[in-house]
KEMI-846791 format. One line per field, with one value per residue (C-alpha): residue in three letters; z, y, x; residue number from 1. Coordinates in nm, 2 decimals. Layout:
N
code c(ALA;...);
zz c(Z;...);
yy c(Y;...);
xx c(X;...);
pos c(NUM;...);
This chain:
233
code c(MET;SER;LYS;VAL;VAL;LEU;ASP;ASN;ILE;GLY;LYS;THR;PHE;GLU;ASN;ASP;PHE;GLU;VAL;LEU;ARG;GLU;VAL;SER;VAL;THR;PHE;ASP;GLN;GLU;SER;VAL;ASN;PHE;ILE;ILE;GLY;ARG;SER;GLY;ALA;GLY;LYS;THR;THR;LEU;ILE;LYS;ILE;LEU;LEU;GLY;LEU;THR;SER;PRO;THR;LYS;GLY;ARG;VAL;LEU;PHE;ASN;GLU;VAL;GLU;ILE;THR;THR;LEU;SER;ARG;ALA;GLU;ILE;ALA;SER;TYR;ARG;ARG;SER;VAL;GLY;ILE;VAL;LEU;GLN;ASP;PRO;SER;LEU;ILE;PRO;ASN;ARG;THR;ILE;PHE;ASP;ASN;VAL;ALA;MET;PRO;LEU;TRP;VAL;ARG;GLY;LEU;ARG;SER;LYS;ASP;ILE;ARG;HIS;ARG;VAL;ASP;ARG;CYS;LEU;ASN;VAL;VAL;GLY;LEU;ASP;THR;VAL;ARG;ASP;LEU;TYR;PRO;VAL;ARG;LEU;SER;THR;GLY;GLU;GLN;GLN;ARG;VAL;SER;ILE;ALA;ARG;ALA;ILE;ALA;HIS;ARG;PRO;LYS;LEU;LEU;VAL;ALA;ASP;GLU;PRO;THR;GLY;ASN;MET;ASP;ASN;GLN;LEU;SER;LEU;GLU;VAL;ARG;SER;LEU;PHE;ASP;MET;PHE;PRO;GLU;LEU;GLY;THR;THR;VAL;ILE;VAL;ALA;THR;HIS;GLU;PRO;GLU;LEU;THR;GLU;HIS;MET;ARG;HIS;VAL;PHE;GLU;LEU;LYS;ASP;GLY;THR;LEU;HIS;ARG;VAL;ALA;PRO;GLN;VAL;ARG;VAL;ALA;ASP;SER;PRO;SER;ALA;ASN;PRO);
zz c(1.29;0.98;0.71;0.36;0.12;-0.25;-0.41;-0.78;-0.85;-1.23;-1.39;-1.78;-1.92;-2.20;-2.47;-2.34;-2.24;-1.91;-1.67;-1.38;-1.40;-1.10;-0.82;-0.53;-0.26;0.18;0.27;0.67;0.96;1.08;0.80;0.53;0.18;-0.15;-0.51;-0.81;-1.17;-1.46;-1.51;-1.67;-1.53;-1.29;-1.00;-0.97;-1.09;-0.80;-0.57;-0.65;-0.59;-0.27;-0.16;-0.30;-0.58;-0.85;-0.84;-0.99;-1.27;-1.07;-0.75;-0.38;-0.12;0.24;0.52;0.85;0.69;0.57;0.19;0.09;-0.28;-0.17;0.04;-0.02;-0.13;0.21;0.38;0.10;0.21;0.58;0.50;0.32;0.58;0.84;0.55;0.58;0.19;0.09;-0.30;-0.53;-0.49;-0.10;-0.16;0.11;0.17;0.10;0.31;0.62;0.85;0.86;1.19;1.06;0.76;0.97;1.18;0.94;0.96;1.36;1.31;1.09;1.37;1.63;1.83;2.15;2.11;2.34;2.18;1.83;1.96;2.11;1.81;1.56;1.76;1.78;1.43;1.33;1.57;1.41;1.08;1.19;1.11;1.50;1.45;1.14;1.29;1.25;0.88;0.58;0.31;0.03;0.30;0.32;0.01;-0.19;0.08;0.36;0.24;0.14;0.51;0.62;0.39;0.58;0.90;0.82;0.67;1.05;1.26;1.28;1.39;1.06;1.03;0.70;0.52;0.08;-0.09;-0.43;-0.55;-0.32;-0.39;-0.74;-0.71;-0.49;-0.56;-0.44;-0.12;-0.05;-0.13;0.10;0.39;0.32;0.31;0.64;0.78;0.62;0.81;1.14;1.10;1.22;1.51;1.54;1.46;1.10;0.77;0.48;0.13;-0.14;-0.47;-0.68;-1.00;-0.80;-0.69;-0.51;-0.23;-0.16;-0.06;0.26;0.26;0.37;0.17;-0.19;-0.52;-0.86;-1.10;-1.43;-1.74;-1.51;-1.25;-0.88;-0.78;-0.48;-0.49;-0.33;0.08;0.20;0.53;0.72;0.82;1.09;1.33;1.31;1.60;1.75;1.61;1.85;1.80);
yy c(-0.97;-1.08;-0.79;-0.91;-0.75;-0.77;-0.60;-0.54;-0.86;-0.95;-1.29;-1.38;-1.73;-1.92;-1.69;-1.39;-1.27;-1.08;-1.13;-0.92;-0.63;-0.40;-0.52;-0.36;-0.36;-0.40;-0.56;-0.49;-0.63;-0.77;-0.57;-0.75;-0.66;-0.72;-0.74;-0.69;-0.76;-0.92;-1.27;-1.33;-1.00;-1.18;-1.23;-1.61;-1.61;-1.38;-1.54;-1.85;-1.64;-1.56;-1.93;-2.03;-2.26;-2.05;-1.85;-1.46;-1.38;-1.09;-0.95;-1.06;-1.16;-1.13;-1.22;-1.22;-1.02;-1.36;-1.37;-1.65;-1.66;-1.81;-2.08;-2.44;-2.68;-2.79;-2.45;-2.33;-2.63;-2.55;-2.21;-2.34;-2.52;-2.21;-2.01;-2.06;-2.13;-2.07;-2.18;-2.14;-2.50;-2.56;-2.93;-3.08;-3.46;-3.61;-3.93;-3.73;-3.50;-3.11;-3.20;-3.40;-3.23;-2.86;-3.06;-3.18;-2.99;-3.01;-3.37;-3.32;-3.09;-3.37;-3.17;-3.31;-3.45;-3.21;-2.90;-3.04;-3.04;-2.68;-2.54;-2.68;-2.59;-2.26;-2.22;-2.35;-2.14;-1.81;-1.92;-1.97;-2.37;-2.50;-2.73;-2.90;-3.06;-3.44;-3.41;-3.44;-3.21;-3.35;-3.19;-2.84;-2.55;-2.43;-2.10;-2.37;-2.59;-2.25;-2.13;-2.49;-2.45;-2.11;-2.26;-2.55;-2.24;-2.06;-2.35;-2.39;-1.94;-1.86;-1.56;-1.54;-1.60;-1.61;-1.66;-1.71;-1.62;-1.76;-1.67;-1.76;-1.97;-1.75;-1.52;-1.19;-1.22;-1.48;-1.35;-1.07;-1.30;-1.46;-1.13;-1.07;-1.35;-1.22;-0.92;-1.07;-1.23;-0.91;-0.99;-1.34;-1.13;-1.27;-1.07;-1.17;-1.11;-1.16;-1.20;-1.15;-1.02;-0.90;-0.53;-0.50;-0.77;-0.41;-0.20;0.00;-0.19;-0.01;-0.14;-0.24;-0.29;-0.34;-0.56;-0.42;-0.46;-0.61;-0.35;-0.33;-0.06;0.12;0.18;0.50;0.36;0.37;0.39;0.06;0.10;-0.10;-0.28;-0.69;-0.88;-1.10;-1.39;-1.55;-1.92);
xx c(2.56;2.35;2.46;2.45;2.68;2.70;3.06;3.07;2.88;2.88;2.75;2.79;2.72;2.88;2.71;2.87;2.52;2.59;2.27;2.45;2.71;2.82;2.53;2.65;2.43;2.45;2.11;2.10;2.09;1.78;1.59;1.33;1.47;1.24;1.44;1.17;1.21;1.05;1.04;1.40;1.57;1.83;1.63;1.69;2.05;2.13;1.95;2.19;2.49;2.40;2.31;2.67;2.50;2.66;2.96;2.97;3.21;3.33;3.29;3.24;2.95;3.01;2.83;2.87;3.19;3.33;3.36;3.13;3.25;3.59;3.45;3.52;3.31;3.23;3.19;2.95;2.77;2.76;2.68;2.37;2.26;2.26;2.06;1.71;1.54;1.18;1.15;0.85;0.75;0.73;0.88;0.72;0.77;0.40;0.44;0.52;0.34;0.34;0.52;0.79;0.84;0.89;1.11;1.34;1.60;1.61;1.70;1.96;2.14;2.11;1.87;1.67;1.32;1.17;1.38;1.25;0.88;0.90;1.06;0.83;0.46;0.62;0.70;0.36;0.20;0.37;0.23;-0.09;-0.09;-0.07;-0.34;-0.24;0.06;-0.08;-0.17;-0.04;0.11;-0.24;-0.49;-0.35;-0.38;-0.09;-0.11;-0.10;0.21;0.36;0.33;0.47;0.78;0.85;0.79;1.06;1.32;1.28;1.29;1.64;1.66;1.85;2.01;1.95;1.63;1.64;1.32;1.29;0.94;0.76;0.41;0.46;0.15;-0.09;-0.37;-0.29;-0.47;-0.25;0.05;-0.02;-0.07;0.26;0.45;0.31;0.50;0.81;0.76;0.77;1.11;1.31;1.23;1.45;1.76;1.69;1.74;1.53;1.60;1.28;1.30;0.95;0.80;0.46;0.58;0.25;0.37;0.64;0.37;0.46;0.83;1.12;1.40;1.29;1.54;1.47;1.65;1.66;1.92;2.13;2.19;2.04;1.87;1.72;1.32;1.22;1.14;0.80;0.70;0.54;0.20;0.20;0.42;0.41;0.30;0.61;0.75;1.01;1.04);
pos c(1;2;3;4;5;6;7;8;9;10;11;12;13;14;15;16;17;18;19;20;21;22;23;24;25;26;27;28;29;30;31;32;33;34;35;36;37;38;39;40;41;42;43;44;45;46;47;48;49;50;51;52;53;54;55;56;57;58;59;60;61;62;63;64;65;66;67;68;69;70;71;72;73;74;75;76;77;78;79;80;81;82;83;84;85;86;87;88;89;90;91;92;93;94;95;96;97;98;99;100;101;102;103;104;105;106;107;108;109;110;111;112;113;114;115;116;117;118;119;120;121;122;123;124;125;126;127;128;129;130;131;132;133;134;135;136;137;138;139;140;141;142;143;144;145;146;147;148;149;150;151;152;153;154;155;156;157;158;159;160;161;162;163;164;165;166;167;168;169;170;171;172;173;174;175;176;177;178;179;180;181;182;183;184;185;186;187;188;189;190;191;192;193;194;195;196;197;198;199;200;201;202;203;204;205;206;207;208;209;210;211;212;213;214;215;216;217;218;219;220;221;222;223;224;225;226;227;228;229;230;231;232;233);
């Protein structure tokens, strides 16, 4: 089960600026969810609260019915390691190959070399980059580097994938290509939450929420136009 619940979340900074107030939402298990809003609306703050990087002033965050806002520092670190994270900057290691970059979280977990090779090759195939495994990041375009970061994020088969402005440095076509990758992940048993200021990314998406004036509300759902190909790594 990978349901995420935000219960009456509020966040006020030291200058009494209230960036989030009474945010309550349930992100269903194995769903793709988009949070839209202008720059400065509080999307990144909400993502940081989801990841346990900052605490809400009030309210609760529950993942798999566990209240992460009450976890110890060590438990929070363990929780974050179980989540797939994609940021605007791919943050690839420049002196390591694409294979090594995707394999990093698997090495940390102590997987066998055979299993690592299988997972990395499968994940690179999912994002359409199975032919670049031996190249270095400098040889790839911005869009390709971001796809590598997505492959890295799903390599350990997370139940939750969180992305903060993952297409911020891309043109519209590349943005839509990256968006299409997120469509696949519910088949892995993964719940996906994407924060973006690009509303065009949400076309034909079923679960869209807008963050405005500190509150989050659902945008009228839209029906998908096509099924996604299988993505099981």
